[in-house]
Structures are given as C-alpha cells and as structure tokens.
N, C-alpha and C positions, 0 to 999 in steps of 0.2 A: 445513418440506418444507426440508433440508438441500441444497445446489447440490453437484452433484460436476463437478468438473474431468475435462476429457479430457485423456487424454495426448495429446500432435503426436506424429507420425508422421512424419517428414521423408523416406523415403524409401517407393514404392509398396508393398512388401514387408513385410507382419510382420516384426518382428524375429526371429521365432523359425523363419519357413516355411523356413529351409534345414535345422535340426533337425527338423523333422516328417516333410520329405521322407523323411532317413537312415533315419529311423527305420519309417516305412512301408515305403519299399524292402528292409529288409531281416527285413521281423515275418513269423513264420512263417504258416501256411496254416491258420488256425483254422475254414474251413469257415462263417464269417459272412460277412453282406454288408460290404462294407468300411464302411457307414455306424455299423455296429456293433461293429466290432473297437477294440479300445482301444488307445491308443498312449503309449508310454511316452517323455518327452522332459525336460529340464531346463529352467528359464528360466534366460538368462543374466543374470550378477549385477546387473545395472546396470537390469535388469527389474522396476521394482515393480509388485506384487501388491496391490490395493484388494481383498481376501477380504469385504467386504460388496458390492460390485458383481460379481464372482465368481460370488458364491453367487446374487446375483438374477438374473445372466445362466443360471444352468445350471436355478434353476426356473424361467425361463423358457422356454429351449429343450426340458425335458421336457413342459409344458404344450402346447410347441407341437409336437412329439412326438405325444403322446394324441390334439390336435386332428388332424391329418393322417392320422393312423392311420385316420382314419375315414370321410376322404375318399376315392373308390376311383380316380381318376383326378388325382393333386395334380397334374402339370404343366400337364392340360389349364383344372385351377379357376386355376392361377394365369396363366397365360395371358389367361384370362377377366376376373381381377381388375386385370389391370394395362392393361385399357383402360379403367376406369375413375380418376378421382384421387380420386374420393368415397370416404372411410372409410367412412362408412356403407352406400355400396354392395357395399363389398369384403367387407363382412361380413355383407351380406344374402347377397353369390353362397355364399360361405363355406359360411353356415347352411343355403342349399339344394343344396347337394352332400350336405351331414352329412344333411339331413333325409330325403332321398332315397336314401341307401343303408340307412334303416334301416326 
C-alpha cells in the first residue's frame, strides 16, 4: 500500500474558495439543483493535483451519491448516525434506512 502525502493547508479556506464563489455567482440558471450544476474554474498555478487521489475522490463521491439517493431522509439519517462513534453502528443505521426504503 502506498503512503499518500496530505497537502498542508495553512489557511482556514481552501485556496480555490474565492474562485468557486466567483464562478457560482455568475453562473446561468440551468434549472438544475445547485448540487448538480457544473462549476468551471481553474486551479491556481501553485496547486499540485495528484490525479490518482482526485480520481479516487470522485469515485468515492459518486458511490456516496448512489447510496444516499436510496435514503429517504438523508438529514435525519446523518443526525442519527452522528449520535454514535462506532462505524459499525453508523453503517447499520444507514443500511436500515436503505432497506426500509425498498
């Protein structure tokens, strides 16, 4: 297993926060919910992208989107999951919500 280095972030905001805000504020109304709109921005020149980690992140986010689409009340489920620190309990709560929805 490879060790992955985490980039150090010295500020409280990610370096591209201002860029994202600017792009979002001038985007056209697409009729899509904000979570499904695409945002075009360019990374700062000193930002180093690890393409493998980025690909892993997007695969993970896609899987989470598919899982959470099966949960009827995501906010309530997340609040319930936050009450426990045990990952097994959290997964059990999530699986119960999904099975109740089927």
